[in-house]
C-alpha positions in Angstrom: 27.9 -9.3 1.8 27.7 -12.1 -0.7 24.4 -14.0 -0.9 24.1 -17.6 -2.0 21.9 -18.5 -4.9 19.1 -19.8 -2.7 19.2 -16.7 -0.5 19.0 -14.4 -3.5 16.0 -16.5 -4.8 14.3 -16.1 -1.4 15.0 -12.4 -1.4 13.6 -12.0 -4.9 10.5 -14.0 -4.0 10.0 -11.8 -0.9 10.3 -8.7 -3.0 7.9 -9.9 -5.6 5.3 -10.9 -3.0 5.8 -7.6 -1.2 5.3 -5.7 -4.5 2.2 -7.7 -5.4 0.4 -8.2 -2.1 1.9 -5.4 0.0 1.5 -2.9 -2.8 -2.2 -4.0 -3.3 -2.9 -3.6 0.4 -1.2 -0.2 0.5 -3.2 0.9 -2.6 -6.4 -0.3 -1.0 -5.7 1.5 2.3 -4.8 4.7 0.4 -8.0 4.5 -1.6 -10.1 4.0 1.5 -8.4 6.8 3.3 -8.8 9.3 0.5 -12.4 8.2 -0.1 -13.2 9.3 3.5 -11.0 12.4 3.8 -10.9 14.2 0.5 -13.0 17.4 0.6 -15.1 16.6 -2.5 -18.5 15.2 -3.1 -18.7 11.4 -2.6 -18.6 10.4 -6.3 -15.6 12.7 -6.9 -13.8 11.3 -3.9 -14.3 7.7 -5.0 -13.2 8.4 -8.6 -10.2 10.5 -7.6 -9.0 8.0 -5.0 -9.5 5.1 -7.4 -7.4 6.7 -10.1 -4.6 7.7 -7.7 -4.4 4.1 -6.3 -2.6 3.0 -9.5 0.1 5.5 -8.9 0.4 4.4 -5.3 0.7 0.7 -6.3 3.4 1.6 -8.8 5.3 3.5 -6.2 5.0 0.5 -3.8 6.4 -1.8 -6.5 9.3 0.5 -7.1 10.0 0.7 -3.3 9.8 -3.1 -2.9 12.7 -3.5 -5.3 14.6 -0.5 -4.1 14.5 -1.3 -0.4 17.6 -2.7 1.3 15.9 -6.1 2.0 12.6 -7.8 1.3 11.9 -7.8 5.1 12.2 -4.0 5.2 9.9 -3.7 2.1 7.3 -5.9 3.7 7.5 -4.0 7.0 7.0 -0.5 5.5 4.3 -1.5 3.1 2.4 -3.4 5.8 2.7 -0.6 8.4 1.5 2.1 6.0 -1.3 -0.1 4.7 -2.4 -0.8 8.3 -2.3 2.8 9.3 -4.2 4.1 6.3 -6.8 1.4 6.6 -7.2 2.1 10.3 -7.7 5.8 9.8 -10.1 5.1 6.9 -12.4 3.0 9.1 -12.0 5.0 12.3 -14.5 7.9 11.8 -17.8 6.1 12.6 -19.5 9.3 13.9 -19.3 10.9 10.4 -21.4 8.1 8.9 -19.0 7.7 6.1 -17.4 4.5 5.0 -15.1 4.0 2.0 
């Protein structure tokens, strides 16, 4: 399927924003999730999760440009970020927050 120049520009802009903002949201959700669920002391969980978030963001950027469409990249990044963030803030009875 051949895309026009304006369609390609919109697709590229969608992928760039998905990589930047969707990747950031996914990295934040991943960091919050690991901060709660890693079986380490709290300072070690925070440091480990914070260091791993850079690898997650890079993977999200790579996926944003490898996905079939910008819409699909946004969808997967948003769903994963939402799920990880939800599970990170869910356990109120444990008195832990990321």
